[in-house]
Structure formats: structure tokens, C-alpha cells
C-alpha positions in Angstrom: 14.9 -2.5 -69.3 13.8 -1.2 -65.9 16.6 -1.7 -63.4 18.2 -4.4 -65.7 21.9 -5.1 -65.5 24.0 -6.9 -68.1 27.4 -8.3 -66.9 29.9 -9.0 -69.6 32.1 -11.9 -68.3 30.8 -14.8 -66.2 34.1 -15.6 -64.4 34.6 -15.1 -60.7 34.3 -11.2 -60.9 31.3 -11.1 -63.1 29.5 -13.8 -61.1 30.4 -12.1 -57.9 28.8 -8.9 -59.1 25.7 -10.9 -60.2 25.5 -12.7 -56.9 25.8 -9.5 -54.8 23.2 -7.7 -56.9 20.6 -10.4 -56.4 21.5 -10.8 -52.7 20.7 -7.1 -52.1 17.1 -6.8 -50.8 17.0 -3.3 -52.3 17.6 -4.6 -55.9 14.5 -5.6 -57.8 15.8 -5.8 -61.3 17.1 -8.5 -63.6 20.7 -9.6 -64.2 22.0 -11.2 -67.3 25.5 -12.5 -67.5 27.1 -12.9 -70.9 29.9 -15.6 -71.0 31.4 -16.7 -74.3 32.9 -19.9 -72.9 30.6 -21.8 -70.5 33.3 -24.5 -70.2 35.6 -21.8 -68.6 38.6 -23.6 -70.3 40.5 -20.4 -70.8 39.0 -18.4 -67.9 41.5 -16.8 -65.6 39.4 -17.8 -62.6 39.7 -21.5 -63.5 43.5 -21.2 -64.2 44.5 -19.1 -61.2 46.9 -20.1 -58.4 44.0 -19.0 -56.1 45.9 -17.4 -53.3 45.0 -14.6 -50.9 47.2 -12.1 -49.0 47.2 -8.9 -47.0 50.7 -8.0 -47.9 50.1 -5.2 -50.5 51.7 -1.8 -50.7 48.3 -0.1 -51.4 45.9 0.2 -48.4 42.9 -0.3 -50.6 44.2 -3.6 -51.8 44.7 -4.7 -48.2 41.1 -3.9 -47.4 39.7 -5.6 -50.5 41.5 -8.8 -49.6 40.7 -8.5 -45.9 37.0 -8.7 -46.8 37.9 -11.5 -49.2 39.4 -13.8 -46.5 36.3 -13.3 -44.3 34.1 -14.2 -47.2 36.1 -17.3 -48.0 35.8 -18.5 -44.4 32.0 -18.2 -44.8 31.8 -19.7 -48.2 29.9 -22.8 -46.8 27.2 -20.6 -45.3 27.0 -18.0 -48.1 27.5 -20.2 -51.2 27.1 -23.7 -50.0 30.6 -24.8 -51.1 33.8 -26.0 -49.5 36.9 -24.1 -50.6 39.6 -26.0 -48.7 41.0 -22.7 -47.4 44.5 -23.0 -46.0 46.2 -20.1 -44.1 50.0 -20.7 -43.7 50.7 -17.1 -44.9 52.9 -15.5 -47.5 56.7 -15.1 -47.2 58.3 -12.3 -49.1 62.1 -12.5 -49.4 64.1 -9.4 -50.1 67.8 -8.8 -51.1 69.6 -5.7 -50.0 68.2 -3.9 -53.1 64.6 -4.8 -52.2 64.9 -4.3 -48.5 63.8 -0.6 -48.4 60.6 -1.4 -50.3 59.8 -4.3 -48.0 60.3 -2.1 -45.0 58.2 0.7 -46.5 55.5 -1.8 -47.3 55.6 -3.2 -43.7 54.9 0.3 -42.3 51.8 0.6 -44.5 50.7 -3.0 -43.6 51.1 -2.5 -39.9 49.3 0.8 -40.1 46.4 -1.0 -41.6 46.4 -3.6 -38.9 47.9 -6.5 -40.8 49.4 -9.5 -39.0 52.9 -9.3 -40.5 56.4 -9.7 -39.1 59.8 -8.8 -40.4 62.5 -11.5 -40.1 66.2 -11.0 -40.4 68.2 -14.0 -41.9 68.8 -15.6 -38.5 65.1 -15.3 -37.5 64.0 -16.5 -40.9 66.2 -19.6 -40.6 64.9 -20.2 -37.1 61.3 -20.0 -38.3 61.8 -22.0 -41.5 64.9 -24.2 -41.2 64.4 -25.6 -44.6 65.3 -22.3 -46.4 68.6 -21.0 -47.6 69.1 -17.3 -46.6 71.8 -16.8 -49.3 71.3 -13.3 -50.7 68.4 -12.5 -48.4 68.7 -9.5 -46.0 65.1 -9.3 -44.8 61.8 -11.3 -45.0 58.2 -10.4 -44.4 55.9 -13.1 -43.1 52.1 -12.9 -42.9 51.1 -14.7 -39.7 47.4 -14.6 -40.3 44.7 -14.0 -43.0 46.9 -15.3 -45.9 46.9 -18.5 -47.8 45.2 -20.3 -50.7 41.9 -22.0 -51.6 40.0 -23.7 -54.4 39.5 -20.8 -56.9 37.5 -22.7 -59.5 35.1 -23.8 -56.7 34.7 -20.1 -55.7 33.9 -19.2 -59.3 31.4 -22.0 -59.7 29.9 -21.2 -56.3 29.2 -17.6 -57.2 27.8 -18.7 -60.6 25.5 -21.4 -59.1 24.3 -19.2 -56.3 23.7 -16.3 -58.7 21.6 -18.6 -60.9 19.6 -19.9 -57.9 18.8 -16.2 -57.1 17.5 -15.7 -60.6 20.4 -14.5 -62.7 20.4 -15.6 -66.4 23.6 -16.8 -68.0 23.8 -16.4 -71.8 26.4 -18.4 -73.7 27.5 -15.8 -76.3 30.2 -13.2 -76.9 29.6 -9.5 -76.4 30.8 -7.6 -79.5 29.9 -4.0 -78.9 28.3 -1.8 -76.3 26.1 1.0 -77.7 24.0 3.1 -75.4 21.8 0.7 -73.4 22.5 -2.3 -75.5 25.0 -5.0 -76.1 25.3 -6.7 -79.5 26.1 -10.4 -79.5 28.1 -12.6 -81.9 25.0 -14.7 -82.4 23.3 -11.7 -83.9 21.1 -11.0 -80.9 21.1 -7.9 -78.7 20.5 -7.4 -75.0 19.1 -4.2 -73.5 20.1 -3.0 -70.0 20.1 0.1 -67.9 23.6 -0.7 -66.6 26.4 -2.7 -68.3 29.2 -4.1 -66.2 32.5 -4.9 -68.1 34.1 -7.8 -66.2 35.6 -9.7 -69.2 38.9 -10.3 -67.4 41.9 -10.3 -69.8 39.7 -9.5 -72.8 38.2 -6.4 -71.1 40.5 -4.0 -73.0 39.6 -5.7 -76.3 35.8 -5.4 -75.6 36.2 -1.8 -74.5 38.2 -0.9 -77.7 35.4 -2.1 -79.9 33.2 0.5 -78.1 35.7 3.3 -78.6 36.9 3.2 -74.9 40.6 3.1 -74.2 41.1 0.5 -71.3 44.7 -0.5 -70.5 43.9 -4.2 -69.8 45.4 -7.0 -71.8 46.1 -10.8 -71.4 49.5 -11.6 -70.0 50.4 -15.3 -69.9 51.7 -16.9 -66.7 52.9 -20.6 -66.4 52.3 -22.6 -63.3 54.3 -25.8 -62.7 53.2 -28.7 -60.4 56.2 -30.5 -59.0 57.0 -33.3 -56.6 59.8 -33.7 -54.2 61.3 -36.7 -52.4 60.9 -35.2 -49.0 58.7 -32.3 -48.0 60.7 -29.6 -46.2 58.0 -28.8 -43.6 55.4 -26.1 -43.0 55.7 -23.8 -46.1 54.0 -20.5 -46.7 53.6 -19.2 -50.2 57.2 -18.0 -50.7 58.3 -15.3 -53.1 62.0 -15.2 -53.9 63.7 -11.9 -54.5 63.9 -12.9 -58.1 60.1 -13.1 -58.3 59.9 -16.9 -58.5 57.3 -18.2 -56.1 56.1 -21.6 -54.8 53.6 -23.1 -52.3 52.2 -26.5 -51.4 49.3 -27.9 -53.3 48.0 -31.1 -51.7 50.9 -33.6 -51.7 52.7 -31.6 -54.4 53.9 -28.0 -54.8 53.2 -25.4 -57.4 55.4 -22.6 -58.5 56.2 -20.1 -61.3 57.9 -16.8 -62.0 57.4 -13.5 -63.7 58.5 -13.7 -67.3 61.8 -12.0 -68.1 61.7 -8.6 -69.9 61.0 -9.1 -73.6 59.1 -12.4 -73.0 55.8 -11.1 -71.7 53.8 -10.1 -74.8 50.1 -9.3 -74.7 47.9 -12.1 -75.8 50.6 -14.7 -76.1 49.3 -18.3 -76.9 48.0 -19.9 -73.7 50.8 -22.5 -73.8 53.1 -23.5 -70.9 56.6 -21.9 -71.1 58.5 -25.1 -70.1 61.8 -23.3 -70.6 60.9 -21.1 -67.7 61.1 -24.1 -65.5 64.5 -25.2 -66.8 66.0 -21.7 -67.0 64.5 -19.9 -64.0 62.1 -21.7 -61.7 64.0 -24.9 -61.0 67.4 -23.3 -60.5 65.9 -20.7 -58.1 64.0 -23.3 -56.1 66.9 -25.6 -55.8 69.1 -22.8 -54.5 66.5 -21.5 -52.1 65.2 -24.8 -50.8 67.8 -27.6 -50.8 65.0 -30.2 -50.5 63.7 -29.0 -53.9 67.0 -29.9 -55.7 65.5 -33.1 -56.9 62.1 -31.5 -57.8 60.3 -33.2 -60.7 57.5 -31.5 -62.8 54.4 -33.7 -62.9 52.0 -31.2 -64.5 51.8 -27.6 -65.7 49.2 -25.1 -67.0 49.1 -21.6 -68.3 46.6 -18.9 -67.5 46.2 -15.2 -68.3 46.5 -12.3 -65.9 44.1 -9.4 -66.7 47.1 -7.1 -66.7 46.6 -3.4 -66.1 49.5 -1.9 -67.9 48.8 1.5 -66.3 49.5 0.7 -62.7 48.7 -3.0 -62.0 45.6 -2.1 -59.9 42.0 -2.9 -60.5 39.8 -0.5 -62.5 36.4 -0.2 -60.8 33.5 2.1 -61.2 31.6 4.1 -63.8 33.0 5.4 -67.0 33.2 9.2 -66.5 31.4 10.0 -69.8 29.0 7.0 -69.9 27.5 6.4 -66.5 25.7 3.3 -67.8 29.1 1.5 -68.2 30.8 0.2 -65.1 34.2 -1.4 -65.0 35.3 -4.4 -62.8 38.6 -5.5 -64.3 42.4 -5.1 -64.5 43.4 -6.7 -61.2 46.7 -8.0 -62.5 46.8 -11.3 -60.7 44.9 -10.6 -57.5 41.3 -10.5 -58.9 40.2 -13.8 -57.6 41.0 -12.9 -54.0 39.4 -9.5 -54.3 36.3 -10.7 -56.2 34.0 -10.9 -53.1 34.7 -7.2 -52.1 34.6 -5.9 -55.7 31.4 -7.7 -56.4 29.9 -6.2 -53.3 31.1 -2.7 -54.1 29.9 -2.7 -57.7 26.5 -4.0 -56.5 26.3 -1.1 -54.0 27.2 1.4 -56.8 24.4 0.1 -59.0 21.7 -0.4 -56.3 22.5 2.6 -54.0 24.3 5.0 -56.3 27.4 5.0 -54.2 29.8 2.8 -52.4 28.5 1.9 -48.9 31.1 -0.3 -47.2 34.4 0.3 -49.0 35.1 3.3 -51.1 36.7 2.1 -54.3 36.6 5.5 -56.0 40.5 5.7 -56.0 40.4 2.8 -58.4 38.1 4.7 -60.8 38.7 5.1 -64.5 39.4 8.8 -64.0 42.9 8.2 -62.7 43.8 6.7 -66.1 42.7 9.7 -68.2 44.2 12.0 -65.6 47.6 10.1 -65.6 47.5 9.5 -61.9 48.7 5.9 -61.3 48.3 4.2 -58.0 51.4 1.9 -58.0 51.1 -1.5 -56.4 54.6 -2.5 -55.6 53.8 -6.1 -54.4 52.8 -7.7 -57.7 53.4 -11.4 -57.8 
């Protein structure tokens, strides 16, 4: 058990933790990753829209993703993979009701050195002539360090490199954490000095079986792949004031929306909500981009957000009453872009006893028990 680490969850976050641990010259222990579904058929990492941005309202989220974009650019060197990174930016559109929040976020982002610009309707139309400015009073455009990439490739790259470095992957389900051990559905038991809970949408369920209250649950999101007769031109990942979003994906486009109130239950079946396309996504896209009026769905999928119901921010760090248990979960849709930085931070915490490069203590579990949420206003 000397210096041994058990990671529950072998998706992008758990595999990033494992990779960063074994990449640290100061770490001499063993790492075992428990993943119940080696096919990753339901893994959020494999079903993500795989985008990355700097436009957050929380400075710490900005810094997490800033490290992330640098890591993605070096993925060939670090992980030996090609991620197809594209960086056309994000474009947030705001109505008069949302304008004050957009302006307040802009002040935070500029203060953190983000490459962002505010566009009034005339400037927005000048920059992106394919867009309708109806109902838009202000837009925020990221001019650098934002875009999208091959998320499943990043997950598999972390996993493959971690295994090359000596990490063991066990195909089993963690049932209970007790002291230094993790009991498995197969009947086996693993012993470890440190246990990292990175089970994505199921982290709350695993924690509950250990008597730990963790406000993380699966929330279904549908993604629609659609074709158009004529591409409108250079297109950032665009978020309509309604919350509906879209971006290019190869020769097609993908898009989705936030479910309406009352239709976002925890743990809903992982089935595409086709009615969302008919009722919300397509009407919004057709109104916002005239070229999308004849959009045709050619494919769709559904994935889970690991939704933190407390404040939609990640929960990272040691449990205050059980220092052997470390959390890396609850990222509410931006986990894949922040997985490089969080993996590095958790590895530092384990190996060196504290964060060395980026202090993630504000995202610690203590804020939950103390009732001190850190609100992220830019949740897509």
C-alpha cells in the first residue's frame, strides 16, 4: 500500500490524474484505475462536444482552461496523439436582459488577460454577416485560445500514455470506499493510501454509498448533427441568448440546448430528446442563421453532464474529514477542457502535499459544507 493510489473512474479526468501522477519524477508509487465500462460507451468523455473556452465568469475556470489549451496544442509531443484542434473562438450573444452579465464577465475576462472583444449589433454583423442580430444587444467573441478538438482522442491518449507509464486499469465497478480500501462488484478489494473519486456523473452515487454527501448527478444533454445546403462562412461556437448553441463539425454542424425547466431530471435515460430539435434547437437556429433554415439532422447522440447542483463548478481536493479521499468531479460540462489542469493539480496534491502551479483550494469540498457557492454564470 506504500504510496499507492486508486482512481475511481477511467475517463478523461481519472486518466489525466493517473498520467500526471506517473509523469511526476517525485512519485514512486503505484496507480490503479477502476473503470466499470472499458468500452466507454456511456462515458461523458466519449460523448462530449469537446470544446474549450476562456470565457468564464470565474477566474479560476479561466486559468484551468488556459492551461488546457496549451496542453492540447502539445498533445502530439506529450501524448503522441493528434487532436484536430480548431480555434475559431466562442461567440456569446446577449439580449438586453443578459447584457449586464455579459459586460460584467468581460471585465473579469479582460482582467485575467483573455483575448475577448465586445461587439454591438453593427460590429457583430460586420464580423459575421451570416448572423441575424434580432434580439441581440451585445456579443462577446473570443479571438484566441478557444475552439474545439477530438475529446475521445484526448481521453484515449491519457489512458494509453498512463498505461505506458505503468498505470494498471481494472475493469470493475467501485462499490464502497472504506478506510484505505475500495470494494469491487466482482467481490475483490483494492488497497490504497489515497483514493481519487473521478467517476464523472456517477460520483455522487459512489460517494453516497460511502456516507459522503456529494451534489453531483447525471444530467442528460442531446447533441444534434445537422447538414445545411450552403455553409454560412467562418463560424465560432455560438451561444444564442436562449442557451441554444452550435458549431461546425467537419462538413456538418452540431448543436444543442439546455433542457427547459422541468425536463432536466437527474439520471434520465441516455436517449436523444428529438423533440428538443423540433421545438427549440431548429427554430432558434433558423431564426439566428438564415442559412440554417433548411438544416437537416443526420445524426444525434446524448451524453451526461456531471452536474454539480450546488454551484456548477468543479469539486477538487481532499475530503475535510477523510484526507485519504480526493475529489475530481462536478465540472458541469467543462470537465474535458479542464482535465489537463485538474489532473496536474490533483497529482501535485498527492505527491507534494499541496498545489504547486495553480491553487484549486477555492474549489474544495469545504465550500459545500459551509454553504459558500462559487457561481459560474457562463454555463453552456
